[in-house]
C-alpha positions as a Markdown table, in Angstrom:
| # | Residue | x | y | z |
|---|---|---|---|---|
| 1 | Unk | -19.5 | -23.5 | 2.3 |
| 2 | Unk | -23.1 | -23.9 | 3.4 |
| 3 | Unk | -24.0 | -25.1 | -0.1 |
| 4 | Unk | -21.3 | -27.7 | -0.1 |
| 5 | Unk | -22.2 | -28.8 | 3.4 |
| 6 | Unk | -25.8 | -29.3 | 2.3 |
| 7 | Unk | -24.7 | -31.3 | -0.7 |
| 8 | Unk | -22.6 | -33.5 | 1.5 |
| 9 | Unk | -25.5 | -34.0 | 3.9 |
| 10 | Unk | -28.1 | -34.8 | 1.2 |
| 11 | Unk | -25.7 | -36.8 | -0.9 |
| 12 | Unk | -27.5 | -35.5 | -4.0 |
| 13 | Unk | -26.0 | -33.0 | -6.4 |
| 14 | Unk | -28.8 | -30.8 | -7.8 |
| 15 | Unk | -28.0 | -27.8 | -9.9 |
| 16 | Unk | -30.9 | -25.9 | -8.5 |
| 17 | Unk | -29.6 | -26.4 | -5.0 |
| 18 | Unk | -26.0 | -25.3 | -5.7 |
| 19 | Unk | -26.6 | -22.4 | -8.1 |
| 20 | Unk | -27.5 | -19.8 | -5.5 |
| 21 | Unk | -24.5 | -20.6 | -3.3 |
| 22 | Unk | -22.1 | -20.6 | -6.3 |
| 23 | Unk | -23.6 | -17.3 | -7.5 |
| 24 | Unk | -23.1 | -15.7 | -4.1 |
| 25 | Unk | -19.5 | -16.9 | -4.0 |
| 26 | Unk | -18.8 | -15.5 | -7.4 |
| 27 | Unk | -20.4 | -12.1 | -6.6 |
| 28 | Unk | -18.2 | -12.0 | -3.4 |
| 29 | Unk | -15.1 | -12.8 | -5.5 |
| 30 | Unk | -16.0 | -10.0 | -8.0 |
| 31 | Unk | -16.6 | -7.5 | -5.2 |
| 32 | Unk | -13.2 | -8.4 | -3.7 |
| 33 | Unk | -11.4 | -8.0 | -7.0 |
| 34 | Unk | -13.1 | -4.6 | -7.5 |
| 35 | Unk | -11.6 | -3.4 | -4.2 |
| 36 | Unk | -8.3 | -5.2 | -4.4 |
| 37 | Unk | -7.1 | -4.2 | -7.9 |
| 38 | Unk | -7.5 | -0.4 | -7.5 |
| 39 | Unk | -6.0 | -0.7 | -4.0 |
| 40 | Unk | -3.0 | -2.4 | -5.4 |
| 41 | Unk | -2.4 | 0.4 | -8.0 |
| 42 | Unk | -3.0 | 3.1 | -5.2 |
| 43 | Unk | -0.5 | 1.4 | -2.9 |
| 44 | Unk | 2.2 | 1.2 | -5.6 |
| 45 | Unk | 1.6 | 4.8 | -6.6 |
| 46 | Unk | 1.9 | 6.2 | -3.1 |
| 47 | Unk | 4.7 | 3.8 | -2.2 |
| 48 | Unk | 6.8 | 5.2 | -5.1 |
| 49 | Unk | 5.9 | 8.8 | -4.2 |
| 50 | Unk | 7.0 | 8.2 | -0.6 |
| 51 | Unk | 10.2 | 6.5 | -1.6 |
| 52 | Unk | 11.0 | 9.4 | -4.0 |
| 53 | Unk | 10.3 | 12.1 | -1.3 |
| 54 | Unk | 12.4 | 10.2 | 1.3 |
| 55 | Unk | 15.3 | 10.1 | -1.2 |
| 56 | Unk | 15.0 | 13.8 | -1.8 |
| 57 | Unk | 14.9 | 14.5 | 1.9 |
| 58 | Unk | 18.1 | 12.5 | 2.5 |
| 59 | Unk | 19.8 | 14.5 | -0.3 |
| 60 | Unk | 18.6 | 17.7 | 1.3 |
| 61 | Unk | 19.8 | 16.7 | 4.7 |
| 62 | Unk | 23.2 | 15.7 | 3.4 |
| 63 | Unk | 23.6 | 19.0 | 1.5 |
| 64 | Unk | 22.5 | 21.0 | 4.6 |
| 65 | Unk | 25.0 | 19.2 | 6.8 |
| 66 | Unk | 27.8 | 19.8 | 4.2 |
| 67 | Unk | 27.0 | 23.5 | 3.9 |
| 68 | Unk | 26.9 | 23.9 | 7.7 |
| 69 | Unk | 30.3 | 22.3 | 7.9 |
| 70 | Unk | 31.8 | 24.6 | 5.3 |
| 71 | Unk | 31.0 | 27.8 | 7.3 |
| 72 | Unk | 33.8 | 27.1 | 9.8 |
| 73 | Unk | 32.1 | 29.0 | 12.6 |
| 74 | Unk | 28.9 | 30.4 | 11.2 |
| 75 | Unk | 27.7 | 33.9 | 11.9 |
| 76 | Unk | 29.8 | 34.4 | 15.0 |
| 77 | Unk | 33.1 | 34.1 | 13.0 |
| 78 | Unk | 31.9 | 36.6 | 10.4 |
| 79 | Unk | 31.3 | 39.3 | 13.0 |
| 80 | Unk | 34.8 | 39.1 | 14.2 |
| 81 | Unk | 34.1 | 37.5 | 17.5 |
| 82 | Unk | 36.4 | 34.6 | 18.2 |
């Protein structure tokens, strides 16, 4: 942005004047992409793992509730105490 402001103020486009600014902007873009792309893959990987684990926990909870409901009274009923 500083480079473009200097060009606007001077009114003259000189390659030697804009090259360092453009170079810095391109390096910042490359650095951003080097961080963003692996982060995206990591996010998708962990998001999928969390979604799968959550689904397994829901199935486990439903099976646990169903088995607890089948007992009819649990350990107390099996001992003969009513």
